[in-house]
C-alpha positions as CSV (number, residue, x, y, z in Angstrom):
1,M,0.0,0.0,0.0
2,S,0.9,3.6,-0.1
3,G,2.7,5.5,2.6
4,S,2.9,8.8,0.7
5,D,1.2,11.9,2.2
6,H,-1.1,12.4,-0.8
7,V,-2.8,9.0,-0.6
8,P,-4.8,7.9,2.5
9,D,-3.0,5.3,4.7
10,G,-3.8,1.8,3.7
11,W,-5.1,2.8,0.2
12,P,-3.6,2.1,-3.2
13,A,-3.0,5.0,-5.6
14,L,-5.3,3.5,-8.2
15,I,-8.9,2.5,-7.3
16,P,-11.4,1.2,-9.8
17,R,-14.9,2.8,-9.4
18,L,-18.2,1.5,-10.8
19,F,-21.4,3.5,-11.3
20,A,-24.8,1.7,-11.3
21,D,-28.5,2.6,-11.3
22,D,-28.9,0.3,-8.3
23,P,-25.6,0.3,-6.5
24,A,-27.0,-1.5,-3.4
25,Q,-27.7,-4.6,-5.5
26,L,-24.3,-4.4,-7.2
27,V,-22.6,-4.2,-3.8
28,D,-24.6,-7.2,-2.7
29,F,-23.5,-9.1,-5.8
30,I,-19.8,-8.2,-5.3
31,Q,-19.9,-9.1,-1.6
32,H,-21.6,-12.5,-2.4
33,V,-19.5,-13.5,-5.4
34,F,-16.1,-12.1,-4.4
35,C,-16.4,-12.2,-0.6
36,A,-15.9,-8.4,-0.6
37,T,-16.1,-6.6,2.8
38,G,-17.6,-3.2,3.3
39,S,-21.1,-1.8,3.8
40,F,-23.3,-0.1,1.3
41,Q,-23.4,3.7,1.7
42,A,-26.4,5.4,0.2
43,D,-25.0,8.9,0.6
44,R,-21.4,8.4,-0.8
45,P,-19.4,5.9,-2.8
46,T,-19.3,2.4,-1.1
47,E,-15.8,1.2,-0.4
48,L,-15.4,-2.5,-0.9
49,R,-12.3,-4.6,-0.2
50,I,-11.4,-7.7,-2.0
51,E,-8.3,-9.1,-0.3
52,D,-5.7,-6.3,-0.7
53,S,-7.7,-4.3,-3.2
54,I,-10.3,-1.5,-3.0
55,L,-13.2,-1.1,-5.3
56,M,-15.6,1.8,-5.1
57,V,-19.3,1.6,-6.1
58,G,-21.4,4.7,-6.7
59,S,-24.9,5.6,-7.9
60,T,-25.9,7.2,-11.1
61,L,-27.4,10.2,-9.3
62,E,-24.5,12.4,-10.3
63,R,-22.7,10.2,-12.9
64,E,-23.9,8.0,-15.7
65,A,-23.6,4.2,-15.5
66,M,-20.1,3.2,-16.4
67,P,-19.3,-0.5,-16.6
68,A,-15.8,-1.8,-16.3
69,F,-13.6,-4.7,-17.3
70,L,-11.9,-6.1,-14.2
71,Y,-9.5,-8.9,-13.6
72,V,-9.8,-10.4,-10.1
73,Y,-7.8,-13.2,-8.4
74,V,-9.7,-15.6,-6.2
75,A,-8.9,-18.8,-4.4
76,D,-11.0,-21.0,-6.7
77,T,-11.9,-19.9,-10.2
78,D,-14.4,-22.6,-10.8
79,A,-16.4,-22.1,-7.6
80,T,-16.4,-18.3,-8.0
81,H,-17.5,-18.6,-11.6
82,R,-20.4,-20.9,-10.5
83,K,-21.4,-18.6,-7.7
84,A,-21.4,-15.6,-10.1
85,V,-23.7,-17.4,-12.6
86,E,-26.0,-18.6,-9.9
87,A,-26.2,-14.9,-8.7
88,G,-27.4,-13.9,-12.2
89,A,-24.2,-13.2,-14.1
90,T,-23.8,-14.4,-17.7
91,A,-21.0,-16.8,-18.5
92,L,-18.8,-15.4,-21.3
93,E,-15.9,-17.8,-21.0
94,E,-16.0,-21.1,-19.0
95,P,-13.0,-21.8,-16.7
96,L,-9.9,-22.7,-18.7
97,D,-6.1,-23.0,-18.1
98,T,-4.0,-20.3,-19.7
99,P,-0.4,-20.6,-20.9
100,Y,0.6,-17.9,-18.4
101,G,-0.4,-19.9,-15.3
102,D,-3.9,-18.6,-14.6
103,R,-7.0,-20.7,-14.5
104,R,-9.5,-18.1,-15.8
105,S,-13.1,-17.6,-16.7
106,M,-15.1,-14.5,-17.7
107,I,-18.6,-13.3,-16.7
108,R,-20.7,-10.3,-17.2
109,D,-22.8,-9.1,-14.3
110,A,-26.3,-7.6,-14.6
111,W,-24.8,-4.0,-14.6
112,G,-22.7,-4.6,-17.7
113,N,-19.4,-5.1,-15.9
114,T,-17.1,-7.8,-17.3
115,W,-15.1,-9.8,-14.7
116,Q,-12.2,-12.1,-15.6
117,I,-12.0,-14.5,-12.6
118,A,-8.6,-16.1,-12.1
119,T,-6.6,-18.3,-9.8
120,H,-2.8,-18.3,-10.4
121,S,-1.2,-21.8,-10.3
122,G,2.3,-20.5,-10.5
123,T,2.9,-22.6,-13.6
124,F,3.9,-21.0,-16.9
125,T,3.6,-23.0,-20.1
126,P,5.2,-21.4,-23.1
C-alpha cells in the first residue's frame, strides 16, 4: 500500500470505481460472489475490499452508469464462476487454463461489468 502523504493510509494510488443505477444490488453481488467486505453507503461511494484491493461503487445520481472490465484473483476460479452465474451473471468464458499460469473464466454481471476471474497456479507453459 501507499505511505505517501497524498494517498490515504492503507489505500492504493489507483482504485477502480463503478457506477450503477442500483448500487446496493451491485454491492450485494460483489460481496456475495467475491467475498468483498464493506457496507453499502447510500450517501457516498461504497468502499469494498477484495483481499488487498479496494473497489468503489457509486450511484448514477451524479454520474452516468459506467461499466468496467476487471481482472480479479480468487482462491477457486471454478467455484467463484459458478457462484457468479448462480447470482445472475452471464458466463462469457468457461474456466480454462491459460499458458501464463492462470485458471481463468469470464462473466458479465447484470450491470454490464465484465469480470475475468482467475486463480494463479504458478505454472507458466510457453
